N, CA, C and O atoms as a printed pandas DataFrame, in Angstrom:
     atom_number atom_name residue_name chain_id  residue_number  x_coord  y_coord  z_coord
0              1         N          MET        A               1 -252.390   59.737   67.300
1              2        CA          MET        A               1 -252.142   59.040   68.486
2              3         C          MET        A               1 -250.677   60.269   70.270
3              4         O          MET        A               1 -249.710   60.084   71.010
4              5         N          ASN        A               2 -251.788   61.411   69.827
5              6        CA          ASN        A               2 -252.244   61.634   71.158
6              7         C          ASN        A               2 -252.762   61.207   72.186
7              8         O          ASN        A               2 -252.419   61.143   73.366
8              9         N          GLY        A               3 -253.634   60.919   71.608
9             10        CA          GLY        A               3 -254.607   60.468   72.681
10            11         C          GLY        A               3 -254.714   59.381   73.331
11            12         O          GLY        A               3 -255.448   59.153   74.292
12            13         N          ASP        A               4 -253.288   58.048   72.320
13            14        CA          ASP        A               4 -252.867   57.077   73.102
14            15         C          ASP        A               4 -251.775   57.705   73.934
15            16         O          ASP        A               4 -251.676   57.419   75.127
16            17         N          ARG        A               5 -251.357   58.136   73.635
17            18        CA          ARG        A               5 -250.112   58.298   74.825
18            19         C          ARG        A               5 -250.486   59.275   75.962
19            20         O          ARG        A               5 -249.681   59.568   76.846
20            21         N          ASP        A               6 -252.187   59.941   75.877
21            22        CA          ASP        A               6 -251.876   60.160   76.757
22            23         C          ASP        A               6 -252.838   59.769   77.957
23            24         O          ASP        A               6 -252.968   60.238   79.088
24            25         N          ASP        A               7 -253.818   58.141   76.894
25            26        CA          ASP        A               7 -254.718   57.563   78.010
26            27         C          ASP        A               7 -252.896   56.126   78.613
27            28         O          ASP        A               7 -253.045   55.202   79.413
28            29         N          ALA        A               8 -251.946   56.360   78.127
29            30        CA          ALA        A               8 -250.692   55.532   78.485
30            31         C          ALA        A               8 -250.376   56.017   80.070
31            32         O          ALA        A               8 -250.196   55.259   81.023
32            33         N          LEU        A               9 -250.357   57.554   80.086
33            34        CA          LEU        A               9 -250.118   58.442   81.204
34            35         C          LEU        A               9 -250.456   58.342   82.108
35            36         O          LEU        A               9 -249.678   58.424   83.058
36            37         N          GLN        A              10 -251.828   58.108   82.291
37            38        CA          GLN        A              10 -252.767   58.328   82.738
38            39         C          GLN        A              10 -252.815   56.858   83.364
39            40         O          GLN        A              10 -253.081   56.542   84.523
40            41         N          ALA        A              11 -252.586   56.294   82.607
41            42        CA          ALA        A              11 -252.554   55.071   83.008
42            43         C          ALA        A              11 -251.732   54.348   84.416
43            44         O          ALA        A              11 -251.932   53.618   85.387
44            45         N          LEU        A              12 -250.252   55.470   83.432
45            46        CA          LEU        A              12 -249.586   55.047   84.404
46            47         C          LEU        A              12 -249.095   55.433   85.645
47            48         O          LEU        A              12 -248.463   54.909   86.562
48            49         N          THR        A              13 -249.764   56.910   85.290
49            50        CA          THR        A              13 -250.355   58.049   86.506
50            51         C          THR        A              13 -250.794   56.965   87.350
51            52         O          THR        A              13 -249.974   56.279   87.961
52            53         N          GLU        A              14 -251.980   56.777   87.417
53            54        CA          GLU        A              14 -252.880   56.052   88.303
54            55         C          GLU        A              14 -251.723   54.713   88.948
55            56         O          GLU        A              14 -251.117   54.742   90.020
56            57         N          HIS        A              15 -251.696   53.628   87.908
57            58        CA          HIS        A              15 -250.111   53.011   89.027
58            59         C          HIS        A              15 -249.466   53.417   89.908
59            60         O          HIS        A              15 -249.505   52.990   91.062
60            61         N          VAL        A              16 -248.935   54.098   89.590
61            62        CA          VAL        A              16 -247.397   54.644   90.516
62            63         C          VAL        A              16 -248.072   55.828   91.789
63            64         O          VAL        A              16 -247.288   56.332   92.593
64            65         N          THR        A              17 -249.405   56.125   91.825
65            66        CA          THR        A              17 -250.503   55.958   92.769
66            67         C          THR        A              17 -250.862   55.290   93.773
67            68         O          THR        A              17 -250.709   55.398   94.990
68            69         N          ARG        A              18 -251.430   54.488   93.001
69            70        CA          ARG        A              18 -251.723   53.091   93.422
70            71         C          ARG        A              18 -250.355   52.542   93.963
71            72         O          ARG        A              18 -250.057   53.160   94.985
72            73         N          LEU        A              19 -249.868   52.048   93.790
73            74        CA          LEU        A              19 -248.282   51.501   94.601
74            75         C          LEU        A              19 -248.103   52.253   95.828
75            76         O          LEU        A              19 -248.141   51.716   96.935
76            77         N          ALA        A              20 -247.768   54.380   95.507
77            78        CA          ALA        A              20 -247.300   55.010   96.784
78            79         C          ALA        A              20 -248.279   54.955   97.911
79            80         O          ALA        A              20 -247.999   55.255   99.072
80            81         N          GLU        A              21 -249.583   54.505   97.439
81            82        CA          GLU        A              21 -250.111   54.318   98.293
82            83         C          GLU        A              21 -250.506   53.247   99.183
83            84         O          GLU        A              21 -250.970   53.229  100.323
84            85         N          GLN        A              22 -250.111   52.128   98.122
85            86        CA          GLN        A              22 -249.231   50.769   98.838
86            87         C          GLN        A              22 -248.216   50.841  100.002
87            88         O          GLN        A              22 -248.328   50.333  101.117
88            89         N          VAL        A              23 -247.085   51.666   99.446
89            90        CA          VAL        A              23 -245.633   51.412  100.594
90            91         C          VAL        A              23 -246.284   52.464  101.496
91            92         O          VAL        A              23 -245.814   52.232  102.609
92            93         N          ALA        A              24 -247.336   53.765  101.614
93            94        CA          ALA        A              24 -247.087   54.475  102.683
94            95         C          ALA        A              24 -247.697   53.466  103.621
95            96         O          ALA        A              24 -247.219   53.412  104.754
96            97         N          ALA        A              25 -249.383   52.094  103.082
97            98        CA          ALA        A              25 -249.934   51.916  104.079
98            99         C          ALA        A              25 -248.977   50.940  104.904
99           100         O          ALA        A              25 -249.213   50.648  106.077
100          101         N          ARG        A              26 -247.623   50.350  104.028
101          102        CA          ARG        A              26 -247.093   48.968  104.891
102          103         C          ARG        A              26 -246.627   49.862  105.785
103          104         O          ARG        A              26 -246.726   49.682  106.999
104          105         N          ALA        A              27 -245.967   51.115  105.138
105          106        CA          ALA        A              27 -244.588   52.280  106.467
106          107         C          ALA        A              27 -245.911   52.804  107.607
107          108         O          ALA        A              27 -245.529   53.671  108.393
108          109         N          ASP        A              28 -246.987   52.487  107.720
109          110        CA          ASP        A              28 -247.935   53.194  108.882
110          111         C          ASP        A              28 -248.242   51.883  109.403
111          112         O          ASP        A              28 -248.526   51.784  110.597
112          113         N          GLN        A              29 -248.217   50.585  108.453
113          114        CA          GLN        A              29 -249.034   49.568  108.859
114          115         C          GLN        A              29 -247.176   48.929  110.722
115          116         O          GLN        A              29 -247.253   48.430  111.845
116          117         N          SER        A              30 -245.742   49.539  109.634
117          118        CA          SER        A              30 -245.034   48.866  110.491
118          119         C          SER        A              30 -244.919   50.102  112.276
119          120         O          SER        A              30 -244.390   49.729  113.323
120          121         N          ARG        A              31 -245.423   51.157  112.102
121          122        CA          ARG        A              31 -245.681   52.007  112.916
122          123         C          ARG        A              31 -246.440   51.633  113.840
123          124         O          ARG        A              31 -246.225   51.894  115.023
124          125         N          HIS        A              32 -247.961   50.614  113.184
125          126        CA          HIS        A              32 -249.026   50.929  114.582
126          127         C          HIS        A              32 -248.534   49.755  115.390
127          128         O          HIS        A              32 -247.855   48.758  115.143
128          129         N          PRO        A              33 -249.286   50.381  116.717
129          130        CA          PRO        A              33 -249.346   49.322  117.647
130          131         C          PRO        A              33 -249.052   47.946  117.468
131          132         O          PRO        A              33 -248.066   47.320  117.857
132          133         N          SER        A              34 -250.453   47.399  116.558
133          134        CA          SER        A              34 -250.741   46.928  116.052
134          135         C          SER        A              34 -249.561   44.577  116.948
135          136         O          SER        A              34 -249.790   43.500  117.499
136          137         N          ALA        A              35 -248.002   45.839  116.070
137          138        CA          ALA        A              35 -246.763   45.576  115.794
138          139         C          ALA        A              35 -246.301   44.648  117.461
139          140         O          ALA        A              35 -245.826   45.439  118.277
140          141         N          LEU        A              36 -246.369   43.542  117.852
141          142        CA          LEU        A              36 -246.568   43.144  119.669
142          143         C          LEU        A              36 -245.306   42.122  119.160
143          144         O          LEU        A              36 -244.967   41.719  118.047
144          145         N          LEU        A              37 -244.964   41.982  120.059
145          146        CA          LEU        A              37 -243.240   41.425  120.414
146          147         C          LEU        A              37 -243.137   40.553  121.208
147          148         O          LEU        A              37 -243.918   40.981  122.058
148          149         N          THR        A              38 -242.654   39.355  121.718
149          150        CA          THR        A              38 -242.815   38.506  122.597
150          151         C          THR        A              38 -242.297   38.221  123.683
151          152         O          THR        A              38 -242.627   39.004  124.573
152          153         N          TYR        A              39 -241.823   37.664  123.896
153          154        CA          TYR        A              39 -241.115   37.293  125.178
154          155         C          TYR        A              39 -239.057   37.942  125.219
155          156         O          TYR        A              39 -238.363   38.798  125.767
156          157         N          ALA        A              40 -238.937   36.819  124.248
157          158        CA          ALA        A              40 -237.911   37.001  123.667
158          159         C          ALA        A              40 -237.795   38.664  123.174
159          160         O          ALA        A              40 -237.103   39.459  123.810
160          161         N          ASP        A              41 -238.472   39.005  122.113
161          162        CA          ASP        A              41 -238.228   40.010  121.869
162          163         C          ASP        A              41 -237.922   40.915  122.698
163          164         O          ASP        A              41 -236.820   41.407  122.454
164          165         N          VAL        A              42 -238.472   41.363  123.628
165          166        CA          VAL        A              42 -238.758   42.685  124.759
166          167         C          VAL        A              42 -237.228   42.904  125.905
167          168         O          VAL        A              42 -236.812   43.970  126.360
168          169         N          ALA        A              43 -236.641   41.474  126.127
169          170        CA          ALA        A              43 -235.653   40.402  126.522
170          171         C          ALA        A              43 -234.506   41.072  125.879
171          172         O          ALA        A              43 -233.761   41.805  126.530
172          173         N          ALA        A              44 -234.296   40.781  124.274
173          174        CA          ALA        A              44 -233.094   41.278  124.269
174          175         C          ALA        A              44 -233.129   42.972  123.773
175          176         O          ALA        A              44 -232.064   43.564  123.599
176          177         N          GLN        A              45 -234.369   43.619  123.584
177          178        CA          GLN        A              45 -234.296   44.762  123.511
178          179         C          GLN        A              45 -233.767   45.729  124.776
179          180         O          GLN        A              45 -233.294   46.865  124.816
180          181         N          LEU        A              46 -234.041   44.842  125.665
181          182        CA          LEU        A              46 -234.119   45.636  127.458
182          183         C          LEU        A              46 -232.564   44.788  127.753
183          184         O          LEU        A              46 -232.268   44.613  128.936
184          185         N          LYS        A              47 -231.916   44.444  127.028
185          186        CA          LYS        A              47 -230.717   42.789  127.775
186          187         C          LYS        A              47 -230.957   42.525  128.812
187          188         O          LYS        A              47 -230.568   43.213  129.756
188          189         N          VAL        A              48 -231.775   41.292  128.972
189          190        CA          VAL        A              48 -232.131   40.890  129.994
190          191         C          VAL        A              48 -232.640   39.604  130.132
191          192         O          VAL        A              48 -232.491   39.053  129.041
192          193         N          THR        A              49 -233.263   38.710  131.073
193          194        CA          THR        A              49 -233.422   37.950  130.603
194          195         C          THR        A              49 -234.980   36.903  129.816
195          196         O          THR        A              49 -234.713   36.871  128.615
196          197         N          GLU        A              50 -235.733   36.476  129.939
197          198        CA          GLU        A              50 -236.910   36.501  129.708
198          199         C          GLU        A              50 -237.655   36.362  130.903
199          200         O          GLU        A              50 -238.702   36.981  131.093
200          201         N          ASN        A              51 -237.062   35.424  131.870
201          202        CA          ASN        A              51 -237.899   34.740  132.768
202          203         C          ASN        A              51 -237.992   36.484  133.632
203          204         O          ASN        A              51 -239.108   36.775  134.063
204          205         N          TRP        A              52 -236.861   37.523  133.837
205          206        CA          TRP        A              52 -237.305   38.906  133.805
206          207         C          TRP        A              52 -238.312   39.314  133.429
207          208         O          TRP        A              52 -239.364   39.207  134.060
208          209         N          VAL        A              53 -238.162   39.974  132.108
209          210        CA          VAL        A              53 -239.542   39.903  131.306
210          211         C          VAL        A              53 -240.609   39.351  131.830
211          212         O          VAL        A              53 -241.648   40.011  131.827
212          213         N          ARG        A              54 -240.600   38.110  132.357
213          214        CA          ARG        A              54 -242.149   37.181  132.665
214          215         C          ARG        A              54 -242.209   37.493  133.951
215          216         O          ARG        A              54 -243.310   38.042  133.926
216          217         N          ASP        A              55 -241.825   37.574  135.208
217          218        CA          ASP        A              55 -241.600   38.465  136.346
218          219         C          ASP        A              55 -241.852   39.814  136.330
219          220         O          ASP        A              55 -242.668   40.101  137.205
220          221         N          ALA        A              56 -241.382   41.014  135.516
221          222        CA          ALA        A              56 -241.902   42.210  135.196
222          223         C          ALA        A              56 -243.757   42.088  134.649
223          224         O          ALA        A              56 -244.645   42.411  135.438
224          225         N          ALA        A              57 -243.962   41.757  133.718
225          226        CA          ALA        A              57 -244.774   41.526  133.242
226          227         C          ALA        A              57 -245.788   40.844  134.469
227          228         O          ALA        A              57 -246.298   41.790  135.070
228          229         N          ARG        A              58 -246.111   39.927  134.870
229          230        CA          ARG        A              58 -247.050   39.854  135.938
230          231         C          ARG        A              58 -246.539   40.243  136.911
231          232         O          ARG        A              58 -246.520   39.276  137.672
232          233         N          THR        A              59 -246.071   41.128  137.411
233          234        CA          THR        A              59 -246.180   41.881  138.311
234          235         C          THR        A              59 -247.177   43.152  137.964
235          236         O          THR        A              59 -247.777   43.869  138.764
236          237         N          GLY        A              60 -247.169   43.196  136.799
237          238        CA          GLY        A              60 -247.901   44.513  136.360
238          239         C          GLY        A              60 -246.631   45.690  135.756
239          240         O          GLY        A              60 -247.296   46.511  135.125
240          241         N          SER        A              61 -245.033   46.147  135.671
241          242        CA          SER        A              61 -244.524   46.332  135.659
242          243         C          SER        A              61 -244.487   46.591  134.723
243          244         O          SER        A              61 -243.754   47.551  134.486
244          245         N          ILE        A              62 -245.199   45.973  133.579
245          246        CA          ILE        A              62 -244.776   46.324  132.109
246          247         C          ILE        A              62 -246.502   45.315  131.517
247          248         O          ILE        A              62 -247.043   44.271  131.879
248          249         N          PRO        A              63 -246.790   46.327  130.530
249          250        CA          PRO        A              63 -248.364   45.838  130.594
250          251         C          PRO        A              63 -248.243   44.999  128.712
251          252         O          PRO        A              63 -247.793   45.197  127.583
252          253         N          ARG        A              64 -249.190   43.811  129.727
253          254        CA          ARG        A              64 -248.634   42.779  128.301
254          255         C          ARG        A              64 -250.502   42.854  127.601
255          256         O          ARG        A              64 -251.607   43.296  127.914
256          257         N          ARG        A              65 -249.931   42.214  126.688
257          258        CA          ARG        A              65 -251.904   41.590  126.143
258          259         C          ARG        A              65 -251.940   39.926  126.612
259          260         O          ARG        A              65 -251.005   39.357  127.175
260          261         N          GLN        A              66 -253.184   39.330  126.257
261          262        CA          GLN        A              66 -253.549   38.086  126.043
262          263         C          GLN        A              66 -253.961   38.062  124.010
263          264         O          GLN        A              66 -254.852   38.560  123.323
264          265         N          ILE        A              67 -253.105   37.456  123.810
265          266        CA          ILE        A              67 -254.251   36.866  122.869
266          267         C          ILE        A              67 -253.850   35.575  122.298
267          268         O          ILE        A              67 -252.867   35.337  121.596
268          269         N          GLY        A              68 -254.899   34.665  122.768
269          270        CA          GLY        A              68 -255.037   33.370  123.067
270          271         C          GLY        A              68 -254.823   32.745  124.025
271          272         O          GLY        A              68 -255.638   32.816  124.945
272          273         N          ARG        A              69 -253.634   31.895  124.157
273          274        CA          ARG        A              69 -252.918   31.456  124.968
274          275         C          ARG        A              69 -252.036   32.045  125.318
275          276         O          ARG        A              69 -251.755   32.005  126.516
276          277         N          THR        A              70 -251.223   32.849  124.385
277          278        CA          THR        A              70 -250.112   33.697  124.424
278          279         C          THR        A              70 -250.136   35.305  125.007
279          280         O          THR        A              70 -251.281   35.755  124.962
280          281         N          PHE        A              71 -249.330   36.078  125.436
281          282        CA          PHE        A              71 -248.949   36.829  126.035
282          283         C          PHE        A              71 -248.239   37.868  124.688
283          284         O          PHE        A              71 -247.663   37.107  123.910
284          285         N          ARG        A              72 -248.158   38.941  124.347
285          286        CA          ARG        A              72 -247.413   39.743  123.969
286          287         C          ARG        A              72 -247.475   40.749  124.619
287          288         O          ARG        A              72 -248.107   40.954  125.655
288          289         N          PHE        A              73 -246.190   42.071  123.480
289          290        CA          PHE        A              73 -246.061   43.296  124.214
290          291         C          PHE        A              73 -246.787   44.334  123.050
291          292         O          PHE        A              73 -247.309   43.926  122.012
292          293         N          ALA        A              74 -246.693   45.828  123.490
293          294        CA          ALA        A              74 -246.941   46.319  122.488
294          295         C          ALA        A              74 -245.377   46.586  122.601
295          296         O          ALA        A              74 -244.731   46.081  123.519
296          297         N          GLN        A              75 -244.570   47.703  121.269
297          298        CA          GLN        A              75 -243.801   48.179  121.312
298          299         C          GLN        A              75 -243.985   49.949  122.128
299          300         O          GLN        A              75 -243.034   50.593  122.570
300          301         N          GLU        A              76 -244.884   50.228  122.132
301          302        CA          GLU        A              76 -245.419   51.522  122.894
302          303         C          GLU        A              76 -244.772   51.332  124.098
303          304         O          GLU        A              76 -243.751   51.953  124.392
304          305         N          ASP        A              77 -245.392   50.366  124.948
305          306        CA          ASP        A              77 -245.467   49.489  125.723
306          307         C          ASP        A              77 -244.503   49.389  127.029
307          308         O          ASP        A              77 -244.655   49.475  128.248
308          309         N          VAL        A              78 -243.195   49.112  125.930
309          310        CA          VAL        A              78 -242.394   48.475  126.434
310          311         C          VAL        A              78 -241.291   50.646  126.371
311          312         O          VAL        A              78 -240.584   51.128  127.255
312          313         N          ASP        A              79 -241.536   51.048  125.487
313          314        CA          ASP        A              79 -240.434   52.290  126.327
314          315         C          ASP        A              79 -240.608   53.584  126.684
315          316         O          ASP        A              79 -239.969   54.635  126.744
316          317         N          GLU        A              80 -242.801   52.711  127.123
317          318        CA          GLU        A              80 -242.667   53.799  128.033
318          319         C          GLU        A              80 -242.437   53.022  129.539
319          320         O          GLU        A              80 -242.222   53.648  130.577
320          321         N          PHE        A              81 -242.509   51.828  129.467
321          322        CA          PHE        A              81 -241.669   51.424  130.569
322          323         C          PHE        A              81 -240.223   52.444  130.722
323          324         O          PHE        A              81 -240.084   53.481  131.371
324          325         N          VAL        A              82 -239.290   51.738  129.901
325          326        CA          VAL        A              82 -238.587   52.044  130.090
326          327         C          VAL        A              82 -237.819   54.149  130.608
327          328         O          VAL        A              82 -236.898   54.661  131.245
328          329         N          ALA        A              83 -239.141   54.608  129.684
329          330        CA          ALA        A              83 -238.683   55.465  129.961
330          331         C          ALA        A              83 -239.232   56.641  131.525
331          332         O          ALA        A              83 -238.851   57.750  131.898
332          333         N          SER        A              84 -240.422   55.507  132.127
333          334        CA          SER        A              84 -241.104   56.196  133.023
334          335         C          SER        A              84 -239.753   55.377  134.653
335          336         O          SER        A              84 -239.603   55.560  135.861
336          337         N          THR        A              85 -239.358   54.823  133.953
337          338        CA          THR        A              85 -238.524   54.458  135.368
338          339         C          THR        A              85 -237.094   55.063  135.510
339          340         O          THR        A              85 -236.565   55.129  136.619
340          341         N          TYR        A              86 -236.302   55.627  134.070
341          342        CA          TYR        A              86 -235.827   56.720  134.134
342          343         C          TYR        A              86 -236.228   58.020  134.807
343          344         O          TYR        A              86 -235.641   58.604  135.717
344          345         N          ARG        A              87 -237.460   58.389  134.115
345          346        CA          ARG        A              87 -238.088   59.619  134.832
346          347         C          ARG        A              87 -238.184   59.096  136.569
347          348         O          ARG        A              87 -238.830   60.069  136.958
348          349         N          ALA        A              88 -238.055   58.548  137.385
349          350        CA          ALA        A              88 -238.422   57.934  138.578
350          351         C          ALA        A              88 -237.152   57.987  139.382
351          352         O          ALA        A              88 -237.144   57.709  140.581
352          353         N          GLY        A              89 -235.360   58.588  138.266
353          354        CA          GLY        A              89 -234.946   57.626  138.921
354          355         C          GLY        A              89 -234.408   56.631  139.263
355          356         O          GLY        A              89 -233.280   56.532  139.746
356          357         N          ARG        A              90 -235.423   55.524  138.970
357          358        CA          ARG        A              90 -235.070   53.802  139.177
358          359         C          ARG        A              90 -234.437   53.776  138.100
359          360         O          ARG        A              90 -234.622   54.401  137.056
360          361         N          ASP        A              91 -233.172   52.531  138.575
361          362        CA          ASP        A              91 -232.962   51.916  137.537
362          363         C          ASP        A              91 -233.147   50.566  137.551
363          364         O          ASP        A              91 -232.718   49.693  138.306
364          365         N          PRO        A              92 -234.481   50.511  135.743
365          366        CA          PRO        A              92 -235.272   49.908  135.396
366          367         C          PRO        A              92 -235.402   48.283  135.341
367          368         O          PRO        A              92 -236.366   47.596  135.003
368          369         N          TYR        A              93 -233.540   47.737  135.982
369          370        CA          TYR        A              93 -234.200   46.505  135.450
370          371         C          TYR        A              93 -233.951   45.837  137.291
371          372         O          TYR        A              93 -233.715   44.651  137.522
372          373         N          ALA        A              94 -234.094   47.069  138.533
373          374        CA          ALA        A              94 -233.538   46.240  139.774
374          375         C          ALA        A              94 -235.161   45.483  139.978
375          376         O          ALA        A              94 -236.317   45.447  139.558
376          377         N          ARG        A              95 -234.523   45.129  140.630
377          378        CA          ARG        A              95 -236.588   44.512  140.998
378          379         C          ARG        A              95 -236.762   44.522  142.303
379          380         O          ARG        A              95 -235.915   44.297  143.168
380          381         N          THR        A              96 -238.816   45.009  142.538
381          382        CA          THR        A              96 -239.668   45.626  143.570
382          383         C          THR        A              96 -240.479   44.353  144.654
383          384         O          THR        A              96 -240.953   43.241  144.421
384          385         N          ALA        A              97 -240.372   44.979  145.583
385          386        CA          ALA        A              97 -240.228   43.207  146.759
386          387         C          ALA        A              97 -241.663   43.402  146.393
387          388         O          ALA        A              97 -242.420   43.064  147.303
388          389         N          ARG        A              98 -242.408   43.974  145.026
389          390        CA          ARG        A              98 -243.726   43.203  144.249
390          391         C          ARG        A              98 -243.015   41.447  143.708
391          392         O          ARG        A              98 -243.005   40.308  144.176
392          393         N          GLN        A              99 -242.684   41.901  142.912
393          394        CA          GLN        A              99 -241.529   41.848  142.012
394          395         C          GLN        A              99 -241.440   40.572  142.960
395          396         O          GLN        A              99 -242.184   39.603  142.810
396          397         N          PHE        A             100 -240.244   40.674  144.172
397          398        CA          PHE        A             100 -239.648   39.060  144.721
398          399         C          PHE        A             100 -240.981   38.162  144.953
399          400         O          PHE        A             100 -241.051   36.942  144.804
400          401         N          ALA        A             101 -242.347   39.316  145.474
401          402        CA          ALA        A             101 -243.476   38.547  146.519
402          403         C          ALA        A             101 -243.981   37.407  144.808
403          404         O          ALA        A             101 -244.150   36.195  144.936
404          405         N          ALA        A             102 -244.022   37.597  144.430
405          406        CA          ALA        A             102 -244.337   37.363  143.190
406          407         C          ALA        A             102 -243.536   35.777  142.559
407          408         O          ALA        A             102 -244.165   34.742  142.339
408          409         N          MET        A             103 -242.229   35.934  142.391
409          410        CA          MET        A             103 -241.440   34.850  142.017
410          411         C          MET        A             103 -240.903   33.988  143.144
411          412         O          MET        A             103 -240.136   33.047  142.938
412          413         N          ASN        A             104 -241.422   34.417  144.576
413          414        CA          ASN        A             104 -241.797   33.461  145.953
414          415         C          ASN        A             104 -243.130   32.649  145.797
415          416         O          ASN        A             104 -243.211   31.438  146.005
416          417         N          ARG        A             105 -244.247   33.521  145.376
417          418        CA          ARG        A             105 -245.147   32.859  145.543
418          419         C          ARG        A             105 -245.192   31.170  145.265
419          420         O          ARG        A             105 -244.668   30.850  144.198
420          421         N          GLY        A             106 -245.605   30.338  145.872
421          422        CA          GLY        A             106 -246.076   29.528  146.011
422          423         C          GLY        A             106 -244.402   28.791  146.392
423          424         O          GLY        A             106 -244.485   28.714  147.618
424          425         N          LYS        A             107 -243.705   28.516  146.208
425          426        CA          LYS        A             107 -242.230   28.519  146.541
426          427         C          LYS        A             107 -242.368   27.508  148.009
427          428         O          LYS        A             107 -243.226   27.595  148.887
428          429         N          ARG        A             108 -241.373   26.683  147.929
429          430        CA          ARG        A             108 -241.666   26.214  149.786
430          431         C          ARG        A             108 -239.937   26.521  150.382
431          432         O          ARG        A             108 -238.842   26.663  149.836
432          433         N          LYS        A             109 -240.457   26.520  151.795
433          434        CA          LYS        A             109 -239.072   27.481  152.736
434          435         C          LYS        A             109 -238.025   26.323  152.639
435          436         O          LYS        A             109 -238.231   25.120  152.796
436          437         N          ALA        A             110 -237.163   26.796  152.422
437          438        CA          ALA        A             110 -235.758   25.144  153.172
438          439         C          ALA        A             110 -236.246   25.189  154.808
439          440         O          ALA        A             110 -236.408   26.043  155.678
440          441         N          SER        A             111 -236.328   24.226  154.708
441          442        CA          SER        A             111 -236.248   23.808  156.235
442          443         C          SER        A             111 -235.334   23.062  157.043
443          444         O          SER        A             111 -235.557   22.905  158.244
């Protein structure tokens, strides 16, 4: 009888260990840089419009990654963007001359 109990305890221990490893792996995945954000996700985090995020990404202020025909942002890149603008003493939501130029490219001047 002790042998059966030991075998059952061993099997249970192995099962719990596998479950703990799976939980740890999922926790690592949630912090992994592959957690990519959409324009809407970034806009919601920064409390700006999606167009503002598109302009900032187009000018290179916020790094983006192209996946197929869509663009995505890594959470780390968004965090670094906000931190770098505050370190530089700039308003992170102020538009730069490059951003204005990019926004106005291709627009006709009113005559």
